[in-house]
N, C-alpha and C positions, 0 to 999 in steps of 0.2 A: 195964702188964704188964712185968715184968722178964724178960728173955730168959735163955737158957742161960748159967749162971754169971754173970748180971748184965751181959751184954754190952750196950754202948751204941753207937749209930750217929749220924752226922751226914750229912745229905743236902745237897748243893749242886747245885741244878739250876734254871735260869732259865725252863724251860718248865713251866707249872703242871700240865699233864696228866701229863707224864713224872715230875715231882716227886711227884705223888700216887701214881703206879704204883710208884715206887721206895720211897716211904714205906710203902705197903701191903705190898710184898714183904718189907722188913726187919722190920716190926712184926707184921703179921697172919700172914704165912706162917712166919716164923722166930722171932717172939717177942722180938726185940731191942728195947731201949728207945730211942726216937727222942729224942735230946737237942735237936736243932734241925734245921729244914728251912729253908735259906737260898738266896739267889739270886745271890750274888756271891762272888768269891774272898776279899775282905776280910772279909765276914761269916762265911765258912767258917773262916778262920783264927781269928777271935774266938771262934766256937763251939767249935772244937777246943781252944783255950786254956782255956776254961772247963770243958768236959765231959771232956777227955782220953779221947776215944772209942776203942773197939776197932776200929771200921770207919768210914771216910769214903767215901761214894759221891759222886763229883764229875764234872760235865760238863766235858769238856776244852775245849769251845768256848763259854765263858760270854760273853754279850753280843758275840759275834763275835770274841773274842780268845782265843788259845790260853792255857790255864792250866797249862802244863807247869811253870813255875817254882814254883807254889804247892804242888806235890806234895812237893818237898823241904822246903819250909817247914812243911808239915803234919807231916812226919817229925821235924823239929827240935822242934816244939812238943809232939808226942805220940809219942815213940819207940816203935816196935813197932806202931803203928796200921796196920791194913791199909787201903790206899787202892785203891779200885777206880774206874777212870776209865771214864765212859760217853761214847760218841761216836756221831755219825751215821755211817751206813755209809761215807760218803766219806772219813772220817778214820781208818779202821781201819789204814791203813798207818803210822800214828804209834805203833803198839804198841811198837816198839823204844825210841823216845824216852821214852814214858811209863814203861816198865819201868826204863829207865836212870835216870829221875828219881826212882824209888822206889816206883812203883805196883806193887801186887800183880799186877794185870792190867788189860787194857782190854777192855770189852765193848760191843757194838753196842746202841744204844738201841732198835733194832727187835727185839732178841732178848735178853730178860733171863734166859734159862736159864743163861748163863755167870755172871751175878751170883748166881743161886741156888746155883750150884756153889761159888762163892767163899765164900758165907755158910755153906754146909754144911761146908766145910773149916774155917772159922773156929770153927764151933760143934761140930766133930768129929763130925758126923752120919755122914759116910762117909769112905772112905779112897782107896786107890790105884786102885780100880776105875772111877773116874769118867773117862770118855773125854774129856769137854770139858777137864778139868784136865790130862789127859795131853797133849792137843793143845797147851794153853797152855805146859806145861813143855817140850815139843819146840820150840815157837817161841822160847821164851826161850833154850834151849840153843843153837839155831841162831844167834840174834842174838849171843850172847856169843862163839860160835866165830868168827863173821865179824868182830866188832869187836876181838877179842883177838889 
C-alpha cells in the first residue's frame, strides 16, 4: 500500500515486539509504505540511503548505546526526512539533545500517541489543534530559549 502522497518510512528498532507495533502504526494505521525495518544504526543508515524516506522512526538506545549521532547522519543522507526518536520512559530527559541533533521529536515507547501525532502532521491530517504537538513545540521553544 502506498501512503498519503506516496510517503515512505524506515523503522529502526531492536525490540521485535516494539518494531512490529511501530511498523503496524505507520503502515496499517496511516498507510505509509515501509521501506525497511532494521535493528541497528548502520542498517538504518543503509536503508535511508536506498529509500530516501519521508519518516524514520528510530530507537535512541539501540543495543544499549545511544544513537544520537545517527540522527544527524540520517538528515545528511535524506535531507528533510522527519526523524522521530523512540525511547524508554527513563530516557525522556534526552529530548533536548535529540531535537538538537535533528529529530522532529522524541516519544516514549510506552505511549505511541505522540508518534501518531507526528505522522498526522507529516501526512497533513490535522493542524494546530493537536495538544500533544503543541506540548512538543512548547518544550522545543523552552529548550532553545535556555540554550540560546
